Every structure is written in structure tokens, then in C-alpha cells.
C-alpha positions in Angstrom: -16.4 -14.9 17.3 -14.1 -11.9 16.9 -11.1 -13.9 18.2 -11.7 -16.7 15.7 -12.1 -14.3 12.7 -8.9 -12.5 13.8 -7.0 -15.8 13.8 -8.4 -16.7 10.5 -7.5 -13.3 9.0 -3.9 -13.8 10.4 -3.6 -17.2 8.7 -4.9 -15.7 5.5 -2.3 -12.9 5.7 0.4 -15.5 6.1 -0.9 -17.5 3.0 -1.1 -14.2 1.0 2.6 -13.5 1.9 3.6 -16.9 0.7 1.7 -16.4 -2.5 3.4 -13.0 -2.9 6.8 -14.7 -2.5 5.9 -17.3 -5.2 4.6 -14.5 -7.4 7.9 -12.6 -7.2 10.2 -15.6 -7.4 8.2 -17.8 -9.9 10.2 -19.6 -12.5 7.6 -19.4 -15.3 4.7 -17.3 -16.2 2.3 -20.2 -15.3 3.8 -20.3 -11.8 3.2 -16.6 -11.4 -0.4 -16.8 -12.7 -1.2 -19.7 -10.3 0.2 -17.7 -7.4 -1.9 -14.7 -8.4 -5.0 -16.8 -8.7 -4.3 -18.3 -5.3 -3.9 -14.8 -3.9 -7.3 -13.9 -5.3 -8.8 -16.9 -3.6 -7.2 -15.7 -0.3 -8.7 -12.3 -0.8 -12.2 -13.7 -1.5 -11.9 -15.8 1.7 -10.9 -12.6 3.5 -14.0 -10.9 2.2 -16.1 -13.9 3.4 -14.6 -13.6 6.9 -15.4 -9.9 6.8 -19.0 -10.7 5.9 -19.2 -13.1 8.8 -17.6 -10.6 11.1 -20.0 -7.7 10.2 -23.1 -9.8 9.6 -23.7 -8.0 6.3 -24.7 -9.8 3.2 -23.5 -7.1 0.8 -20.0 -8.5 0.8 -21.3 -11.7 -0.8 -22.0 -9.8 -4.0 -18.4 -8.5 -4.0 -17.2 -12.0 -3.5 -19.1 -13.3 -6.6 -17.8 -10.4 -8.8 -14.2 -10.9 -7.6 -14.4 -14.7 -8.2 -15.8 -14.2 -11.7 -13.2 -11.7 -12.7 -10.5 -13.9 -11.3 -11.7 -17.0 -13.2 -12.0 -15.0 -16.4 -8.6 -13.5 -16.1 -7.0 -16.9 -15.3 -8.8 -18.5 -18.3 -7.6 -15.8 -20.6 -4.0 -16.0 -19.5 -4.1 -19.8 -19.7 -5.3 -19.5 -23.3 -2.5 -17.0 -24.0 0.1 -19.3 -22.6 -1.3 -22.2 -24.6 -1.1 -20.3 -27.9 2.4 -18.9 -27.1 3.7 -22.4 -26.3 5.6 -23.6 -23.3 9.0 -22.1 -22.8 
């Protein structure tokens, strides 16, 4: 089980690095926000793998809070972009 979770965490690290590249080199604000939101999903998946690895359910509360904050932030920025207009 530890080997599997280690492989999964490695794959998540690669995907987080790719999201970071997109975040830094994004053409528009919307591209950067999508990359940041995707990175948050990767972090939440990493927390889920940590919960499986430790066998503790306390991480599930952290996952819910992080997901709600990420969704709220993405919705607010999308509304800001919509009001500002596409550039």
C-alpha cells in the first residue's frame, strides 16, 4: 500500500509541476485561474492519499474545507473576469 501511495504522490507532483508551468506561462488571466484551480484539485487529491496512507479520517474535513474555498475563489474570479470583459 505504501508503494502505491508513493507512486500516486509522485504522479501528483508531476501534475502539480505542469500546472505551475501553465500558471506562470498562461496567456490570459482565465488560463492562470484554471491552472490554479487544477493545482488545488491536485492538492486535495494529495490530502486524500495522505488520509488513505495514515488511516485517519481527520484529513477528510481538511479536504472539504479546501474544496469549498477553492470553488468559492474560482467562482469569484470568474465573476470578476465576466464583469471586466474578455481581453
